[in-house]
All heavy atoms as an XYZ file, in Angstrom:
870
protein
N      59.571    105.645    118.707
C      60.635    106.451    118.136
C      61.962    105.706    118.317
O      62.363    105.393    119.412
C      60.672    107.796    118.864
C      61.587    108.778    118.206
S      61.926    110.184    119.260
C      60.822    111.385    118.722
N      62.624    105.410    117.220
C      63.898    104.693    117.314
C      65.031    105.686    117.517
O      64.967    106.828    117.075
C      64.145    103.867    116.059
O      64.341    104.719    114.964
N      66.042    105.220    118.200
C      67.193    106.097    118.418
C      68.191    105.887    117.298
O      68.542    104.763    116.967
C      67.870    105.801    119.774
O      68.261    104.445    119.777
C      66.940    106.105    120.918
N      68.574    106.979    116.692
C      69.571    106.919    115.623
C      70.953    106.913    116.240
O      71.201    107.586    117.229
C      69.442    108.140    114.716
C      68.214    108.094    113.843
C      68.115    109.307    112.969
N      69.349    109.496    112.215
C      69.652    110.617    111.597
N      68.834    111.637    111.628
N      70.768    110.728    110.929
N      71.862    106.149    115.644
C      73.229    106.204    116.161
C      73.790    107.606    116.015
O      73.485    108.304    115.055
C      74.003    105.217    115.294
C      73.038    104.643    114.320
C      71.708    105.288    114.519
N      74.577    108.005    116.958
C      75.212    109.324    116.902
C      76.294    109.275    115.836
O      77.090    108.347    115.777
C      75.821    109.680    118.269
C      74.691    109.791    119.303
C      76.617    110.972    118.199
C      75.186    109.942    120.720
N      76.302    110.279    114.966
C      77.324    110.344    113.916
C      78.687    110.548    114.557
O      78.881    111.424    115.390
C      77.016    111.501    112.949
C      78.129    111.728    111.962
C      78.332    110.838    110.914
C      78.989    112.795    112.083
C      79.364    111.014    110.013
C      80.021    112.984    111.186
C      80.200    112.092    110.158
O      81.218    112.266    109.266
N      79.615    109.729    114.188
C      80.977    109.837    114.713
C      81.948    109.769    113.542
O      82.161    108.713    112.971
C      81.260    108.710    115.703
C      82.575    108.912    116.440
O      83.413    109.720    115.976
O      82.763    108.264    117.466
N      82.551    110.916    113.154
C      83.451    110.921    111.995
C      84.662    110.012    112.175
O      85.270    109.584    111.215
C      83.876    112.387    111.866
C      83.633    112.983    113.210
C      82.476    112.212    113.810
N      85.011    109.683    113.416
C      86.159    108.815    113.663
C      85.904    107.401    113.163
O      86.822    106.665    112.882
C      86.484    108.742    115.157
C      86.871    110.070    115.728
C      86.001    110.769    116.533
C      88.105    110.626    115.447
C      86.353    111.991    117.054
C      88.462    111.855    115.968
C      87.584    112.528    116.765
O      87.933    113.736    117.274
N      84.631    107.029    113.075
C      84.307    105.659    112.705
C      83.979    105.532    111.226
O      83.738    104.439    110.745
C      83.127    105.163    113.542
C      83.335    105.274    115.053
C      82.112    104.767    115.783
C      84.567    104.526    115.492
N      83.941    106.629    110.521
C      83.655    106.593    109.085
C      84.729    105.815    108.353
O      85.906    105.913    108.663
C      83.630    108.014    108.504
C      82.260    108.637    108.585
O      81.333    107.949    109.045
O      82.134    109.810    108.200
N      84.296    105.052    107.401
C      85.221    104.485    106.426
C      86.314    103.601    107.005
O      87.482    103.831    106.763
C      85.875    105.621    105.644
C      85.728    105.405    104.175
O      85.323    104.330    103.757
N      86.026    106.415    103.402
N      85.942    102.579    107.753
C      86.963    101.654    108.238
C      87.596    100.887    107.081
O      88.576    100.197    107.259
C      86.377    100.678    109.260
C      86.151    101.260    110.651
C      85.566    100.210    111.580
C      87.419    101.829    111.244
N      87.052    101.024    105.879
C      87.659    100.411    104.703
C      88.585    101.404    103.988
O      89.032    101.160    102.897
C      86.570     99.917    103.747
C      85.741     98.795    104.325
C      84.790     98.263    103.280
C      83.795     97.278    103.730
N      83.993     96.432    104.807
N      88.856    102.504    104.622
C      89.719    103.539    104.073
C      91.120    102.990    103.817
O      91.573    102.089    104.514
C      89.791    104.691    105.076
O      90.938    105.460    104.876
N      91.842    103.541    102.830
C      93.237    103.118    102.637
C      94.112    103.443    103.841
O      95.216    102.947    103.963
C      93.690    103.884    101.399
C      92.681    104.938    101.176
C      91.415    104.522    101.860
N      93.614    104.280    104.750
C      94.370    104.596    105.955
C      94.298    103.480    106.990
O      95.060    103.454    107.930
C      93.834    105.883    106.603
C      93.857    107.138    105.738
C      93.247    108.304    106.493
C      95.266    107.460    105.310
N      93.335    102.563    106.805
C      93.128    101.480    107.767
C      93.624    100.182    107.151
O      93.241     99.806    106.053
C      91.627    101.330    108.116
C      91.017    102.663    108.549
C      91.421    100.245    109.160
C      91.583    103.244    109.809
N      94.490     99.493    107.856
C      95.038     98.221    107.377
C      94.617     97.110    108.327
O      94.652     97.280    109.544
C      96.578     98.264    107.322
C      97.124     99.364    106.448
C      96.785     99.145    105.002
C      97.303    100.291    104.166
N      96.669    100.433    102.904
N      94.203     95.967    107.757
C      93.890     94.804    108.567
C      95.182     94.087    108.896
O      95.925     93.686    108.016
C      92.955     93.846    107.814
C      91.509     94.283    107.910
O      91.068     94.601    109.023
O      90.831     94.311    106.876
N      95.451     93.955    110.167
C      96.630     93.231    110.642
C      96.133     91.959    111.328
O      94.959     91.838    111.644
C      97.436     94.083    111.634
C      97.861     95.441    111.084
C      98.935     95.374    110.018
O      99.654     94.368    109.948
O      99.048     96.331    109.236
N      97.021     91.034    111.600
C      96.623     89.788    112.238
C      96.024     90.028    113.622
O      95.162     89.296    114.064
C      97.819     88.841    112.348
O      98.845     89.452    113.109
N      96.443     91.082    114.298
C      95.934     91.353    115.646
C      94.903     92.481    115.672
O      94.633     93.053    116.704
C      97.097     91.661    116.589
C      97.956     92.812    116.079
O      97.803     93.200    114.916
O      98.791     93.314    116.859
N      94.318     92.821    114.540
C      93.282     93.860    114.496
C      93.579     94.888    113.421
O      94.475     94.728    112.616
N      92.792     95.958    113.423
C      92.957     97.011    112.420
C      93.963     98.054    112.915
O      94.020     98.368    114.089
C      91.616     97.667    112.133
C      90.651     96.745    111.395
C      89.403     97.488    111.005
C      88.401     96.577    110.346
N      88.759     96.180    109.013
N      94.752     98.554    111.980
C      95.786     99.530    112.295
C      95.611    100.761    111.418
O      95.402    100.640    110.212
C      97.192     98.929    112.052
O      97.347     97.792    112.880
C      98.285     99.931    112.359
N      95.683    101.915    112.041
C      95.684    103.178    111.312
C      97.100    103.396    110.816
O      98.061    103.318    111.584
C      95.274    104.316    112.252
C      95.335    105.720    111.680
C      94.259    105.898    110.613
C      95.143    106.739    112.786
N      97.252    103.647    109.508
C      98.584    103.858    108.930
C      98.558    105.150    108.123
O      97.832    105.266    107.148
C      98.962    102.674    108.056
C     100.373    102.776    107.517
C     100.825    101.508    106.834
N     100.861    100.414    107.792
C     100.645     99.144    107.486
N     100.382     98.793    106.253
N     100.700     98.214    108.406
N      99.373    106.109    108.535
C      99.448    107.410    107.865
C     100.848    107.594    107.310
O     101.830    107.205    107.940
C      99.155    108.534    108.864
C      97.838    108.430    109.618
C      97.802    109.450    110.741
C      96.684    108.644    108.666
N     100.923    108.225    106.139
C     102.234    108.488    105.527
C     102.368    109.979    105.229
O     101.423    110.610    104.770
C     102.375    107.681    104.240
C     102.531    106.204    104.509
C     102.919    105.460    103.247
N     103.205    104.077    103.542
C     102.305    103.111    103.528
N     101.058    103.381    103.226
N     102.648    101.871    103.815
N     103.566    110.501    105.482
C     103.854    111.910    105.270
C     105.170    112.022    104.499
O     106.142    111.352    104.838
C     103.999    112.636    106.613
C     102.803    112.488    107.515
C     102.750    111.471    108.455
C     101.731    113.357    107.416
C     101.663    111.328    109.288
C     100.626    113.221    108.241
C     100.591    112.203    109.184
N     105.196    112.881    103.483
C     106.408    113.092    102.694
C     107.241    114.187    103.351
O     106.904    115.366    103.286
C     106.038    113.484    101.269
C     107.261    113.710    100.385
O     108.402    113.487    100.864
O     107.084    114.102     99.231
N     108.312    113.771    103.995
C     109.214    114.728    104.649
C     110.626    114.595    104.079
O     111.617    114.784    104.782
C     109.191    114.558    106.191
C     107.854    114.985    106.764
C     109.518    113.131    106.596
N     110.694    114.285    102.785
C     111.985    114.034    102.130
C     112.912    115.250    102.154
O     114.126    115.090    102.066
C     111.752    113.580    100.684
N     112.359    116.438    102.289
C     113.199    117.645    102.277
C     113.833    117.933    103.638
O     114.503    118.937    103.804
C     112.371    118.851    101.852
C     111.866    118.763    100.426
C     111.074    120.006    100.048
O     110.439    120.636    100.886
N     111.112    120.349     98.780
N     113.610    117.040    104.614
C     114.090    117.274    105.976
C     114.984    116.144    106.446
O     114.811    114.999    106.055
C     112.899    117.419    106.939
C     111.972    118.532    106.522
C     110.885    118.267    105.689
C     112.195    119.831    106.922
C     110.040    119.284    105.275
C     111.351    120.863    106.513
C     110.278    120.576    105.694
O     109.464    121.577    105.274
N     115.934    116.480    107.304
C     116.773    115.470    107.942
C     115.968    114.814    109.062
O     115.070    115.449    109.632
C     118.021    116.134    108.535
C     118.916    116.783    107.512
C     120.053    117.502    108.221
C     120.864    118.315    107.219
N     121.820    119.197    107.880
N     116.275    113.564    109.411
C     115.515    112.889    110.472
C     115.449    113.695    111.777
O     114.401    113.731    112.426
C     116.281    111.577    110.677
C     116.924    111.321    109.357
C     117.266    112.677    108.810
N     116.526    114.358    112.129
C     116.525    115.123    113.381
C     115.683    116.395    113.304
O     115.431    117.048    114.332
C     117.960    115.453    113.825
C     118.766    116.269    112.852
C     119.538    115.452    111.813
O     119.251    114.241    111.631
O     120.427    116.034    111.169
N     115.232    116.766    112.106
C     114.393    117.952    111.938
C     112.898    117.621    111.996
O     112.064    118.511    111.929
C     114.699    118.625    110.590
C     116.110    119.151    110.502
C     116.478    119.655    109.115
O     115.927    119.167    108.103
O     117.341    120.553    109.038
N     112.569    116.338    112.127
C     111.171    115.880    112.103
C     110.761    115.454    113.508
O     111.472    114.704    114.170
C     111.004    114.693    111.127
C     109.570    114.197    111.119
C     111.453    115.077    109.716
N     109.596    115.944    113.957
C     109.053    115.502    115.245
C     107.624    115.005    115.060
O     106.872    115.528    114.230
C     109.046    116.632    116.305
O     108.266    117.718    115.812
C     110.434    117.105    116.625
N     107.284    113.990    115.827
C     105.938    113.419    115.837
C     105.498    113.402    117.287
O     106.225    112.912    118.156
C     105.929    111.974    115.276
C     104.541    111.380    115.342
C     106.458    111.946    113.855
N     104.320    113.961    117.562
C     103.816    113.929    118.932
C     102.295    113.918    118.925
O     101.666    114.189    117.899
C     104.352    115.099    119.755
C     103.897    116.470    119.304
C     104.523    117.535    120.188
C     104.094    118.926    119.743
N     104.658    119.963    120.607
N     101.732    113.579    120.081
C     100.279    113.614    120.224
C      99.929    114.644    121.292
O     100.632    114.796    122.291
C      99.697    112.247    120.638
O     100.294    111.840    121.859
C      99.931    111.203    119.571
N      98.842    115.351    121.028
C      98.273    116.284    121.995
C      96.779    115.998    121.995
O      96.124    116.094    120.954
C      98.538    117.757    121.600
C      97.842    118.708    122.556
C     100.030    118.041    121.549
N      96.262    115.607    123.153
C      94.878    115.156    123.272
C      94.669    114.022    122.274
O      95.409    113.065    122.288
C      93.895    116.309    123.081
C      94.083    117.403    124.144
O      94.400    117.049    125.294
O      93.935    118.585    123.814
N      93.707    114.142    121.379
C      93.492    113.057    120.400
C      93.974    113.474    119.005
O      93.441    113.036    118.005
C      92.018    112.634    120.375
C      91.112    113.745    119.891
O      91.414    114.929    120.063
N      90.003    113.396    119.293
N      94.993    114.316    118.961
C      95.550    114.777    117.686
C      96.981    114.295    117.528
O      97.765    114.331    118.466
C      95.535    116.306    117.608
C      94.139    116.897    117.604
C      94.173    118.407    117.667
N      94.885    118.824    118.884
C      95.628    119.918    118.978
N      95.780    120.722    117.963
N      96.223    120.223    120.115
N      97.304    113.874    116.319
C      98.675    113.529    115.961
C      99.257    114.751    115.261
O      98.653    115.279    114.328
C      98.690    112.330    115.009
C     100.064    111.976    114.445
C     100.876    111.260    115.520
C      99.929    111.119    113.220
N     100.411    115.199    115.709
C     101.061    116.374    115.122
C     102.404    115.963    114.526
O     103.224    115.354    115.210
C     101.290    117.446    116.192
C     100.068    117.876    116.997
C     100.477    118.800    118.121
C      99.047    118.542    116.104
N     102.594    116.301    113.253
C     103.869    116.054    112.576
C     104.430    117.425    112.206
O     103.761    118.224    111.552
C     103.681    115.180    111.311
C     105.002    115.017    110.576
C     103.101    113.826    111.683
N     105.655    117.664    112.637
C     106.276    118.961    112.392
C     107.710    118.741    111.930
O     108.418    117.885    112.459
C     106.260    119.790    113.687
C     106.910    121.120    113.540
N     108.142    121.417    114.079
C     106.520    122.237    112.899
C     108.465    122.656    113.783
N     107.504    123.182    113.063
N     108.111    119.505    110.930
C     109.501    119.468    110.455
C     109.935    120.897    110.163
O     109.149    121.702    109.664
C     109.624    118.607    109.205
N     111.192    121.188    110.502
C     111.696    122.546    110.288
C     113.151    122.457    109.845
O     113.941    121.725    110.419
C     111.569    123.351    111.581
C     111.919    124.811    111.415
C     111.409    125.650    112.563
C     112.261    125.487    113.789
N     111.909    126.467    114.830
N     113.460    123.222    108.791
C     114.816    123.234    108.241
C     115.230    124.682    108.009
O     114.460    125.492    107.514
C     114.845    122.474    106.907
C     116.169    122.543    106.231
N     117.226    121.757    106.588
C     116.604    123.335    105.205
C     118.265    122.052    105.812
N     117.911    123.002    104.972
N     116.465    124.963    108.384
C     116.995    126.304    108.147
C     118.447    126.192    107.687
O     119.232    125.452    108.268
C     116.930    127.123    109.438
C     117.236    128.583    109.234
C     116.981    129.407    110.492
O     116.341    128.905    111.428
O     117.445    130.555    110.514
N     118.755    126.886    106.610
C     120.112    126.921    106.046
C     120.536    128.365    105.918
O     119.829    129.158    105.311
C     120.092    126.341    104.623
C     120.463    124.917    104.484
C     120.305    124.492    103.034
O     120.979    125.090    102.155
O     119.497    123.592    102.785
N     121.692    128.686    106.470
C     122.183    130.062    106.355
C     123.516    130.069    105.635
O     124.399    129.270    105.930
C     122.363    130.675    107.745
C     121.071    131.003    108.432
C     121.332    131.729    109.738
C     120.009    132.063    110.398
N     120.190    132.804    111.644
N     123.614    130.943    104.673
C     124.884    131.213    104.009
C     125.083    132.730    104.089
O     124.134    133.458    104.394
C     124.870    130.748    102.531
O     123.903    131.519    101.818
C     124.538    129.273    102.412
N     126.262    133.218    103.795
C     126.463    134.673    103.851
C     125.510    135.453    102.934
O     125.147    136.584    103.238
C     127.919    134.855    103.404
C     128.576    133.549    103.720
C     127.513    132.496    103.542
N     125.077    134.826    101.829
C     124.256    135.576    100.885
C     122.748    135.339    101.022
O     121.950    136.127    100.515
C     124.681    135.242     99.449
O     124.539    133.851     99.223
N     122.360    134.252    101.697
C     120.910    133.990    101.802
C     120.600    133.031    102.953
O     121.460    132.351    103.479
C     120.349    133.422    100.511
C     120.859    132.040    100.203
C     120.350    131.539     98.865
N     120.838    130.176     98.672
C     120.099    129.174     98.293
N     118.844    129.373     98.024
N     120.600    127.975     98.149
N     119.310    132.992    103.276
C     118.804    132.058    104.280
C     117.636    131.296    103.668
O     116.744    131.891    103.064
C     118.322    132.803    105.542
O     119.434    133.500    106.104
C     117.759    131.852    106.572
N     117.662    129.979    103.818
C     116.567    129.126    103.338
C     115.861    128.585    104.576
O     116.497    128.067    105.492
C     117.104    127.952    102.481
C     115.977    127.002    102.107
C     117.810    128.470    101.247
N     114.552    128.722    104.578
C     113.759    128.267    105.715
C     112.558    127.493    105.187
O     111.829    127.981    104.333
C     113.299    129.493    106.518
C     112.527    129.151    107.759
C     113.163    128.719    108.906
C     111.143    129.263    107.783
C     112.452    128.404    110.055
C     110.424    128.947    108.918
C     111.090    128.512    110.054
O     110.390    128.203    111.181
N     112.400    126.257    105.668
C     111.268    125.412    105.270
C     110.607    124.880    106.524
O     111.277    124.499    107.482
C     111.754    124.194    104.492
C     111.757    124.311    103.028
C     111.997    122.961    102.354
N     113.141    122.212    102.815
C     114.383    122.353    102.389
N     114.671    123.269    101.493
N     115.345    121.595    102.847
N     109.274    124.805    106.490
C     108.557    124.237    107.628
C     107.373    123.425    107.124
O     106.728    123.791    106.143
C     108.077    125.347    108.561
C     107.638    124.830    109.900
C     107.546    125.934    110.946
O     107.734    127.110    110.605
O     107.281    125.601    112.096
N     107.125    122.314    107.794
C     106.054    121.390    107.422
C     105.239    121.091    108.673
O     105.805    120.747    109.723
C     106.690    120.108    106.877
C     105.723    119.006    106.516
C     105.186    118.923    105.242
C     105.378    118.028    107.450
C     104.324    117.893    104.903
C     104.509    116.999    107.108
C     103.990    116.939    105.833
O     103.134    115.929    105.489
N     103.929    121.228    108.581
C     103.035    120.913    109.692
C     101.849    120.123    109.180
O     101.226    120.531    108.195
C     102.506    122.189    110.358
C     103.499    122.807    111.290
O     103.893    122.195    112.268
N     103.925    124.018    110.979
N     101.553    119.020    109.831
C     100.349    118.249    109.528
C      99.715    117.859    110.854
O     100.413    117.537    111.816
C     100.672    116.979    108.735
C     101.012    117.229    107.294
C      99.826    117.695    106.481
O      98.712    117.243    106.658
N     100.077    118.628    105.586
N      98.394    117.876    110.865
C      97.655    117.494    112.065
C      96.581    116.497    111.647
O      95.932    116.668    110.619
C      97.022    118.741    112.676
C      96.294    118.492    113.958
C      95.787    119.780    114.580
O      96.536    120.779    114.597
O      94.641    119.775    115.049
N      96.426    115.449    112.437
C      95.452    114.408    112.120
C      94.706    114.049    113.396
O      95.329    113.799    114.429
C      96.171    113.171    111.566
C      95.238    112.114    111.062
C      94.759    112.155    109.770
C      94.837    111.083    111.898
C      93.886    111.184    109.309
C      93.967    110.109    111.452
C      93.496    110.162    110.145
N      93.368    114.039    113.320
C      92.560    113.645    114.473
C      92.589    112.127    114.595
O      92.240    111.415    113.652
C      91.117    114.124    114.306
C      90.978    115.627    114.296
S      91.425    116.410    115.842
C      90.002    116.049    116.810
N      92.996    111.643    115.741
C      93.046    110.203    115.992
C      91.679    109.702    116.453
O      90.921    110.458    117.080
C      94.085    109.903    117.073
C      95.529    110.225    116.689
C      96.418    110.181    117.922
C      96.018    109.243    115.637
N      91.353    108.455    116.162
C      90.090    107.908    116.661
C      90.051    107.952    118.185
O      91.091    107.779    118.841
C      90.102    106.456    116.172
C      91.057    106.446    115.023
C      92.080    107.502    115.344
N      88.868    108.200    118.728
C      88.720    108.221    120.186
C      89.200    106.915    120.781
O      88.922    105.854    120.249
C      87.255    108.435    120.557
C      86.840    109.855    120.456
C      85.467    110.069    121.067
N      84.947    111.320    120.571
C      84.046    111.435    119.613
N      83.513    110.364    119.066
N      83.660    112.613    119.206
N      89.915    107.012    121.874
C      90.381    105.819    122.559
C      91.738    105.327    122.100
O      92.254    104.358    122.628
N      92.336    105.988    121.097
C      93.667    105.584    120.645
C      94.670    105.825    121.771
O      94.709    106.901    122.361
C      94.098    106.380    119.397
O      93.154    106.156    118.368
C      95.482    105.970    118.926
N      95.472    104.819    122.060
C      96.478    104.930    123.111
C      97.726    105.584    122.519
O      98.377    104.998    121.665
C      96.799    103.535    123.653
C      97.875    103.571    124.718
O      98.409    104.619    125.055
N      98.195    102.413    125.236
N      98.092    106.782    122.974
C      99.269    107.453    122.410
C     100.550    106.639    122.586
O     101.473    106.753    121.787
C      99.363    108.771    123.178
C      98.165    108.858    124.036
C      97.432    107.568    124.005
N     100.599    105.800    123.627
C     101.789    104.980    123.860
C     101.948    103.879    122.809
O     103.025    103.322    122.652
C     101.717    104.342    125.258
C     101.662    105.349    126.394
C     102.926    106.176    126.510
O     104.021    105.613    126.345
O     102.815    107.385    126.769
N     100.868    103.552    122.098
C     100.922    102.472    121.113
C     101.270    102.968    119.712
O     101.384    102.185    118.784
C      99.587    101.731    121.076
O      98.576    102.590    120.560
N     101.441    104.268    119.545
C     101.747    104.847    118.235
C     103.234    104.671    117.937
O     104.078    104.912    118.794
C     101.356    106.334    118.188
C      99.845    106.466    118.364
C     101.818    106.978    116.894
C      99.373    107.892    118.525
N     103.526    104.218    116.722
C     104.925    104.073    116.308
C     105.141    104.821    115.008
O     104.212    105.023    114.231
C     105.287    102.596    116.148
O     104.552    102.036    115.088
N     106.369    105.231    114.779
C     106.678    105.925    113.528
C     108.024    105.436    113.009
O     108.914    105.091    113.780
C     106.700    107.441    113.738
O     107.694    107.806    114.654
N     108.124    105.406    111.677
C     109.372    105.042    111.019
C     109.595    106.007    109.862
O     108.643    106.482    109.253
C     109.357    103.597    110.474
O     108.231    103.448    109.607
C     109.270    102.579    111.593
N     110.859    106.263    109.577
C     111.225    107.143    108.474
C     112.044    106.342    107.485
O     113.097    105.801    107.829
C     112.024    108.337    108.999
C     112.411    109.400    107.985
C     111.179    110.025    107.333
C     113.256    110.475    108.657
N     111.543    106.239    106.249
C     112.253    105.470    105.224
C     113.425    106.280    104.682
O     113.509    107.494    104.868
C     111.303    105.091    104.083
O     110.942    106.250    103.366
N     114.313    105.601    103.978
C     115.483    106.276    103.416
C     115.098    107.295    102.343
O     115.847    108.227    102.082
C     116.473    105.256    102.813
O     115.775    104.441    101.874
C     117.081    104.393    103.896
N     113.909    107.118    101.736
C     113.472    108.088    100.724
C     112.608    109.203    101.313
O     111.994    109.966    100.579
C     112.769    107.397     99.552
C     111.526    106.634     99.953
O     111.317    106.409    101.165
O     110.751    106.252     99.057
N     112.563    109.318    102.651
C     111.909    110.459    103.285
C     110.421    110.325    103.520
O     109.745    111.336    103.712
N     109.899    109.097    103.549
C     108.482    108.905    103.848
C     108.355    108.503    105.315
O     108.888    107.483    105.737
C     107.842    107.844    102.929
C     106.382    107.600    103.325
C     107.930    108.279    101.477
N     107.649    109.339    106.067
C     107.388    109.057    107.470
C     106.095    108.255    107.552
O     105.056    108.678    107.029
C     107.235    110.371    108.246
C     106.821    110.258    109.699
C     107.933    109.633    110.529
C     106.441    111.624    110.249
N     106.142    107.088    108.176
C     104.958    106.249    108.359
C     104.640    106.210    109.842
O     105.509    105.886    110.653
C     105.194    104.821    107.833
O     105.548    104.895    106.448
C     103.950    103.962    107.976
N     103.407    106.567    110.179
C     102.950    106.545    111.566
C     101.841    105.510    111.653
O     100.909    105.533    110.846
C     102.442    107.929    112.013
C     101.951    107.891    113.452
C     103.533    108.978    111.849
N     101.952    104.591    112.621
C     100.962    103.532    112.778
C     100.447    103.509    114.211
O     101.204    103.753    115.149
C     101.559    102.170    112.447
C     101.976    102.046    111.006
C     102.546    100.678    110.675
O     103.166    100.044    111.552
O     102.365    100.261    109.526
N      99.153    103.193    114.328
C      98.532    103.059    115.645
C      97.435    102.008    115.553
O      96.619    102.051    114.633
C      97.931    104.390    116.085
N      97.418    101.060    116.500
C      96.311    100.106    116.519
C      95.008    100.859    116.795
O      94.977    101.746    117.656
C      96.642     99.171    117.679
C      98.047     99.457    118.065
C      98.386    100.821    117.546
N      93.967    100.540    116.041
C      92.683    101.172    116.293
C      92.102    100.629    117.594
O      92.180     99.444    117.854
C      91.702    100.879    115.150
C      91.880    101.710    113.896
C      90.917    101.253    112.825
C      91.669    103.178    114.181
N      91.524    101.491    118.402
C      90.922    101.017    119.635
C      89.731    100.127    119.337
O      89.027    100.326    118.338
C      90.489    102.309    120.359
C      90.448    103.348    119.306
C      91.404    102.930    118.226
N      89.493     99.129    120.174
C      88.366     98.217    119.974
C      87.050     98.991    119.896
O      86.153     98.632    119.172
C      88.309     97.183    121.105
C      89.390     96.143    120.994
C      89.325     95.364    119.677
O      88.264     94.918    119.246
N      90.455     95.244    119.019
N      86.953    100.084    120.626
C      85.762    100.925    120.608
C      85.426    101.361    119.188
O      84.277    101.343    118.762
C      86.012    102.161    121.499
C      84.956    103.247    121.507
C      83.754    102.764    122.319
C      85.517    104.517    122.110
N      86.434    101.733    118.408
C      86.217    102.206    117.047
C      85.876    101.052    116.098
O      85.119    101.216    115.171
C      87.451    102.936    116.535
N      86.451     99.878    116.336
C      86.252     98.749    115.429
C      84.878     98.124    115.617
O      84.241     97.718    114.662
C      87.361     97.686    115.654
C      88.712     98.291    115.313
C      87.098     96.455    114.834
C      89.883     97.420    115.708
N      84.368     98.078    116.839
C      83.140     97.376    117.132
C      81.893     98.088    116.675
O      80.836     97.507    116.625
C      83.051     97.068    118.634
C      84.088     96.050    119.057
C      84.154     95.909    120.560
O      83.546     96.651    121.304
N      84.931     94.925    121.001
N      81.961     99.367    116.345
C      80.751    100.096    115.942
C      80.377     99.794    114.533
O      80.902     99.916    113.597
C      80.945    101.603    116.137
C      80.832    102.020    117.555
N      81.216    101.227    118.609
C      80.353    103.154    118.106
C      80.994    101.845    119.730
N      80.468    103.035    119.455
C-alpha cells in the first residue's frame, strides 16, 4: 500500500499569478485595490497564518455621514515568516503585499 501525499491547499498552484519567481526564490505577491482610502486608513497585519487587510473611511458633514469599510483575509502558506512580509501602496491606490515563500512550501 503506497502512501499518498497529504493534500495541502497551500502548495497548490505554485505557477499561480500570485507567485513570482525572484532571484532569491519564489515570492507571494498579492494586490488589493484600496484607492478609495487614504494611506493612514489602511492597515495590514498577520494573525496566525492569515494576512488581514483592513481599511476604514468616515466622512461627516452636517447633512450626511459617509462610511466605507474594506476587509480582505488571505491564508498564508505554512511557515511564512510574518517578519518577512512587506507592503507598499502605489499612488493610484494599489496595495501590494509580498512575502518570500517558505522553503517548506517550495520543495513539495
